[in-house]
Every structure is written in structure tokens, then in C-alpha cells.
N, C-alpha and C positions, 0 to 999 in steps of 0.2 A: 605747629598747629596741633590742636587737640582733637582726638577722635570725637565724632559726633555722638557716640554712645559710650556710656560708661558701664562697666561690668561690676555688679555688686557681689560681694562674697556670698557663698551658699549659706543658707540658713540651716540651723541644726534641727529644726522641726520640719516634718513633712508637710507638704501643701495640703490644705484641707480639701480641695476639689479633687485631688487624685487619690485620696485615701478610701479604702473599702472597709466595711465592718468586718471584724474577725469572724471566720466561719464558726457556726454554732455546731458543736459536736453532737448535740441531741438530734438535730435534723439529719445529720450524716448517718448516725447509727440507725435511726428509723428507716431511712431510705435503704440502707444495706439490709436490714431485716426484711423489708418488703420485697426486695429483689430476690433474696434467698428463698422466701416463701413461694414466690411465683415460680422460680426454677424447680423447687421441690414438687410443687403441684404438677408441673409439666412432666417431670420425671416419673412420678407415681402414676399419672394417668397413662402415659405411654407404656409403662411396664404392665399395667393392668390390661390394656388393649392387646398387647403382644401375647399375653398369657391366656387370653379368653379362649374358650372351647369352640368358638364359632358363633354364627348368628343364632339367636334364640327367638322363638315365636311366642308372642303373648297369647294367652288363652283367655277366652271370655267366660266368666262364670255367670251362669244365668239359670233361672228356673226352667227355661225351655230346653236346656242342655241335659237336664237330669232325666235318666231313663229308669223306668220301673219295669221289672219283668212281670208280665201279667200271669196270673195263675189260671189253671184250667178251670172252667166253670162247673165241671162235674168231677166226682171223685174217681179214683182208680177202679174201685169196685163197680161204679156205674159204667165206666168205660168198658170194662170186661163184659158187663151185662148186655151192652149194645151188640156184641157179636152174636148172641143167641136170638136176637129179634130181627125182623125184616127191616132193612134200612129206610129211614125217612130222609131223603136227600133234599126235600124242599125245592128251592130254586135251582139246585144242582142236579135235578132229575135227568135233564138232558145230558146224555153221555159225552157229547162233544164239549159242552160247557164244563162239565166235571173234569174231563181230560185236560182242558186248557188250564183250569185252576190247579190241578195236581202238578202239571208241568211247571207252572209259575212257582209253585212251592218247592220245586227241585226233585220231584218224584217222577218216575216214568208215567206217561199218560195211560199206560196199560196196567198200572198197579191195581191189584184187586182190593177194593174197599171192603173191609170186613164188617163194618157197621156204620150207621150214620143216624143223627138225630138233630132236628131243628129246635132251637130254643132262643130265648131272649137274653142278650148280654148288653148291659148298659142301655136298655131301651132300644136295642137294634136287633133285628133278626140275624141269627148266626146259625152255623151248621158245624156240628162236631163230627169229624170223620175219623174212623178207626182204621189204621193201616197196618200191614204186617211189619214187624221189626226185622233187624238183621239176623237175629237168632229166632228159632221157632217158639221160644217161651217168652218173647217180648212183643208188645204191640206199641204202636205210636198213636197218640191222640192229637189231632190237629183241629183247632177251632178257627173258623174263618167267617167273615161277614157273608151275607147272602149275595153280595155283589162280586164275589171272588171270580177273577178272570185272568187271562194271560197278561193283562196290563197291570192289574192291581190285585194282589192276593187277598188283601184285607185280613191278614193273619192277626189273630187276637192272642192266641196262646198255643203252645204245643208241649207235649210231655211224652216221656217214654216210661212204660210200666210193664211189670212182669205179669204173665198170665198166671192164674191160680193153679 
């Protein structure tokens, strides 16, 4: 009896359904370059983070952050001349209020005021106070708003000048 199935000899050509297209070398090279670029970026980023000096704080640049040192509204000659006149304390005539203002400015409340004058600075009433300096030949001029108190000095300007 003959077997129910017959075996045919193998073909010399591959079966079409089992064949794959040959790999494209261009795609493989592009994929390799991409992987290398990603690894290089990770390596450089990690190195940069490890070598950083620590956290940095950003700074806001704004016109409101710019400070201008105000100038004394009277000259050094006029400041020296205030010593020879009787002081015009204006709103700081009350010794307690004047002492509170001086303390807020960082001077002893008992400091002797050598001279004073009220004047207008930027359309506001202000008082120039002349105080003794650290050396006998030096005086300090301080300009404050008329509302100077222990809570708010209203400092407008200050200067140190030599006596003539």
C-alpha cells in the first residue's frame, strides 16, 4: 500500500510568504546616530548639573528697583550757617517728637541739635537738622520729612561736612 501523502523534494527558491525584505542600512545608521545623540545629551546634562555651583536666584530688573541717592537740599556752606542761627524745628519743635525722630534715625535721643531749618523739598515740608559729627570739626546734616517719627523717619538725605 502506498502512503497517503507524498513528499515533494525541496525547492531551491525560498518561499515567498516567509521571506523578509533585506534590512536597510540607512535606517540602521540613522537610528544608531540618534541613540548616540541622546546618550551624549544625557551625559553632558548630568556633567553640567554635577559641576554647578549650587542654586542660583533670579533677579528681577525693574525701574522700581533702581535707587538714587538724594542730595542734600542745601549746600555745606548753608549747613554751617545754620549753627549760628536759632533753630527752626517746625513740626519737630516738641522735644519728645524730635527725640523719637532722632532715635529712629539711629542717633541718641539726647543728641544736641546744633541747628535746624524748615524748607520745601519736592513740594513737601521738610526739616534740615544739623548734628555734631564724630570729630569736633565735622557736622552731620540730615533732612527729614515733617512727619518724622519713631515709626517712619521720612529720611530724605543726609551728609557729612567739615566745619570751616
